[in-house]
C-alpha positions as CSV (number, residue, x, y, z in Angstrom):
1,X,52.8,7.6,-31.2
2,X,52.8,10.3,-28.5
3,X,51.7,13.9,-28.8
4,X,55.2,15.1,-29.9
5,X,55.0,12.8,-32.9
6,X,57.7,10.3,-31.7
7,X,56.9,6.6,-31.7
8,X,56.7,5.1,-28.2
9,X,59.5,2.8,-27.3
10,X,58.6,-0.6,-25.9
11,X,59.7,0.6,-22.5
12,X,57.1,3.4,-22.6
13,X,54.2,1.0,-23.2
14,X,52.0,0.0,-20.3
15,X,52.6,-3.7,-19.5
16,X,50.2,-6.3,-18.1
17,X,52.4,-8.5,-15.9
18,X,49.5,-10.4,-14.2
19,X,47.9,-11.3,-17.6
20,X,48.6,-14.4,-19.8
21,X,47.7,-14.7,-23.4
22,X,46.5,-18.2,-24.2
23,X,46.7,-18.9,-27.9
24,X,45.6,-22.2,-29.6
25,X,48.0,-22.8,-32.5
26,X,47.5,-25.1,-35.5
27,X,49.4,-24.5,-38.8
28,X,49.7,-20.7,-38.6
29,X,53.3,-20.4,-39.6
30,X,52.6,-17.6,-42.1
31,X,51.2,-15.2,-39.5
32,X,51.8,-16.3,-35.9
33,X,55.2,-14.7,-35.5
34,X,53.9,-11.2,-36.2
35,X,50.9,-11.8,-34.0
36,X,53.1,-12.8,-31.1
37,X,55.6,-10.0,-31.6
38,X,52.8,-7.4,-31.6
39,X,51.3,-8.9,-28.4
40,X,54.7,-8.9,-26.7
41,X,54.8,-5.1,-26.7
42,X,52.0,-5.2,-24.0
43,X,52.1,-8.7,-22.5
44,X,55.0,-10.4,-20.8
45,X,53.4,-13.9,-20.8
46,X,52.2,-15.5,-24.0
47,X,51.7,-19.3,-24.1
48,X,50.8,-21.0,-27.4
49,X,49.3,-24.5,-27.3
50,X,50.4,-26.2,-30.4
51,X,47.8,-28.7,-31.5
52,X,49.8,-31.0,-33.8
53,X,51.1,-28.4,-36.3
54,X,53.4,-29.7,-39.0
55,X,54.3,-26.4,-40.7
56,X,57.0,-24.9,-38.5
57,X,54.6,-22.9,-36.3
58,X,56.2,-24.1,-33.1
59,X,59.7,-22.9,-34.0
60,X,58.3,-19.5,-35.2
61,X,56.2,-19.1,-32.1
62,X,59.2,-19.8,-29.8
63,X,61.5,-17.5,-31.8
64,X,58.9,-14.7,-31.5
65,X,59.0,-15.1,-27.7
66,X,56.1,-17.3,-26.7
67,X,56.2,-20.3,-24.5
68,X,54.9,-23.4,-26.4
69,X,53.0,-26.3,-25.0
70,X,52.5,-29.2,-27.4
71,X,49.9,-31.8,-28.2
72,X,51.5,-34.6,-30.2
73,X,48.4,-34.9,-32.4
74,X,45.5,-32.6,-33.3
75,X,43.0,-32.7,-30.5
76,X,40.9,-29.6,-31.4
77,X,40.7,-26.0,-30.2
78,X,38.7,-26.9,-27.0
79,X,41.5,-29.2,-25.9
80,X,44.1,-26.6,-26.6
81,X,42.3,-24.0,-24.6
82,X,41.9,-26.4,-21.7
83,X,45.6,-27.2,-21.7
84,X,46.3,-23.5,-21.6
85,X,43.9,-22.8,-18.8
86,X,45.3,-25.6,-16.7
87,X,48.9,-24.3,-17.3
88,X,48.2,-20.6,-16.5
89,X,46.1,-21.2,-13.4
90,X,49.2,-22.8,-11.8
91,X,51.4,-19.8,-12.6
92,X,52.3,-17.6,-9.6
93,X,50.9,-14.1,-9.9
94,X,48.5,-14.9,-12.8
95,X,45.2,-13.0,-12.5
96,X,43.7,-12.8,-16.0
97,X,43.8,-14.9,-19.1
98,X,43.1,-13.5,-22.6
99,X,42.2,-16.0,-25.2
100,X,43.5,-14.8,-28.5
101,X,43.5,-16.4,-31.9
102,X,46.8,-17.0,-33.8
103,X,45.5,-16.1,-37.3
104,X,45.6,-12.3,-36.9
105,X,41.8,-11.7,-36.8
106,X,41.9,-10.2,-33.3
107,X,42.9,-6.6,-32.4
108,X,45.3,-6.0,-29.5
109,X,43.5,-2.7,-28.8
110,X,40.3,-4.7,-28.1
111,X,42.1,-7.1,-25.8
112,X,43.5,-4.2,-23.8
113,X,40.1,-2.5,-23.7
114,X,38.4,-5.7,-22.4
115,X,41.1,-6.2,-19.8
116,X,40.7,-2.6,-18.6
117,X,36.9,-3.1,-18.3
118,X,37.5,-6.3,-16.3
119,X,39.8,-4.5,-13.9
120,X,37.7,-1.3,-13.5
121,X,34.4,-3.1,-13.0
122,X,35.8,-6.1,-11.1
123,X,34.4,-8.6,-13.7
124,X,35.4,-12.2,-13.9
125,X,34.6,-12.6,-17.6
126,X,34.5,-10.3,-20.6
127,X,33.2,-11.7,-23.9
128,X,34.2,-10.0,-27.1
129,X,31.3,-9.4,-29.5
130,X,31.5,-8.4,-33.1
131,X,27.8,-7.7,-33.2
132,X,27.7,-4.8,-30.7
133,X,28.7,-2.3,-33.4
134,X,28.9,-2.4,-37.2
135,X,32.7,-2.4,-37.7
136,X,32.9,-6.2,-38.5
137,X,31.4,-7.3,-41.8
138,X,31.3,-11.1,-41.8
139,X,29.1,-11.5,-44.9
140,X,25.5,-12.4,-44.9
141,X,25.9,-16.2,-44.8
142,X,28.3,-16.3,-41.9
143,X,26.2,-13.7,-40.1
144,X,23.1,-15.8,-40.4
145,X,24.9,-18.9,-39.1
146,X,26.5,-17.1,-36.2
147,X,23.2,-15.5,-35.2
148,X,21.6,-18.9,-35.2
149,X,24.5,-20.3,-33.1
150,X,24.0,-17.4,-30.6
151,X,20.3,-18.3,-30.3
152,X,21.1,-22.0,-29.7
153,X,23.8,-21.1,-27.2
154,X,21.7,-18.7,-25.3
155,X,18.9,-21.2,-25.0
156,X,21.3,-23.9,-23.8
157,X,23.3,-21.7,-21.4
158,X,20.7,-19.3,-20.1
159,X,23.0,-16.3,-20.8
160,X,22.1,-13.6,-23.2
161,X,25.0,-13.0,-25.5
162,X,25.2,-11.3,-28.9
163,X,28.2,-13.3,-30.1
164,X,28.8,-16.7,-28.5
165,X,31.6,-17.9,-30.9
166,X,34.2,-15.1,-30.6
167,X,37.6,-16.3,-29.6
168,X,38.6,-13.1,-27.9
169,X,37.8,-13.3,-24.2
170,X,39.1,-12.1,-20.8
171,X,38.7,-14.7,-18.1
172,X,39.8,-14.1,-14.5
173,X,41.9,-16.9,-13.1
174,X,39.4,-17.9,-10.4
175,X,36.8,-18.4,-13.2
176,X,39.2,-20.3,-15.4
177,X,39.9,-22.7,-12.6
178,X,36.3,-23.8,-12.9
179,X,36.5,-24.7,-16.6
180,X,36.8,-28.3,-17.6
181,X,36.3,-28.4,-21.4
182,X,35.4,-31.7,-23.0
183,X,34.3,-30.6,-26.5
184,X,37.0,-30.8,-29.0
185,X,35.3,-29.1,-32.0
186,X,33.8,-25.6,-32.5
187,X,31.2,-26.5,-29.9
188,X,33.8,-25.8,-27.2
189,X,32.7,-22.1,-27.4
190,X,29.2,-23.0,-26.2
191,X,30.7,-25.2,-23.5
192,X,32.9,-22.2,-22.3
193,X,29.8,-20.0,-22.1
194,X,27.8,-22.7,-20.3
195,X,30.5,-23.4,-17.7
196,X,31.3,-19.8,-17.1
197,X,27.6,-19.0,-16.7
198,X,27.3,-21.6,-14.0
199,X,29.9,-19.9,-11.9
200,X,27.5,-16.9,-11.4
201,X,30.5,-14.6,-11.5
202,X,30.0,-11.1,-13.0
203,X,30.4,-10.8,-16.7
204,X,29.8,-8.5,-19.6
205,X,30.3,-8.2,-23.4
206,X,32.6,-5.7,-25.1
207,X,32.4,-4.5,-28.7
208,X,35.3,-5.8,-30.8
209,X,36.3,-5.8,-34.5
210,X,37.3,-9.0,-36.2
211,X,39.6,-8.6,-39.1
212,X,38.7,-10.9,-41.9
213,X,42.0,-10.8,-43.7
214,X,43.1,-12.1,-47.1
215,X,45.0,-14.8,-45.3
216,X,42.0,-16.1,-43.3
217,X,39.8,-15.9,-46.3
218,X,42.3,-17.9,-48.3
219,X,42.1,-20.7,-45.7
220,X,38.3,-20.7,-46.1
221,X,37.8,-19.8,-42.5
222,X,35.0,-17.2,-43.0
223,X,32.4,-19.8,-44.3
224,X,33.9,-23.1,-43.1
225,X,34.2,-22.1,-39.5
226,X,30.6,-20.9,-39.5
227,X,29.4,-24.2,-41.0
228,X,31.5,-26.2,-38.4
229,X,29.9,-24.2,-35.6
230,X,26.4,-25.0,-36.8
231,X,27.2,-28.7,-37.4
232,X,28.7,-29.1,-33.9
233,X,25.8,-27.4,-32.2
234,X,23.3,-29.6,-34.0
235,X,24.9,-32.9,-33.5
236,X,25.8,-32.6,-29.8
């Protein structure tokens, strides 16, 4: 809304023509349409990598305006991201990738702020962190697990992050070209940090808020994802 009180039209909103949203997608038919529609106000290029959904997510994502790449079977989020990276890095004019979850937990305002930071500071990577301020309240159990995961990731990668398993990231295309993800479970997040750290390209963290919605809680994501992260880190 502008200072006169009128809502901005889509034509008045700043666009990001050199930026691609890469969105792993697996059975998010309930929410993915709205997520894509909201992103499309700012981003011309949204690619969803469907990882074997069987709930109509593909049709909804396409109807909302996204391009959809498909895995015939579920290969895991790491594989979906790698497919997205490989696709976008071949697109003419692509300069930045924003990884964005399909479940509605990420804020577009944060993605835009991270992208602005990358441009202004000439950064190759901006990691979103829910632990740089107190807006996100993950619950004590998930917070303990995530903090443990951060400690393990930092020891493994040599970087010093406050939130290693946040799916909201800005990655410049030259950095994305150096990614070759092999981990198919939640441990792919540590693998991304490790491989990006090895590039020695400039990076920073950016404070973001994660929205733990009734929808995500109903799917058990708040605790289950935290446990999956810890298990993957311990067994690999």
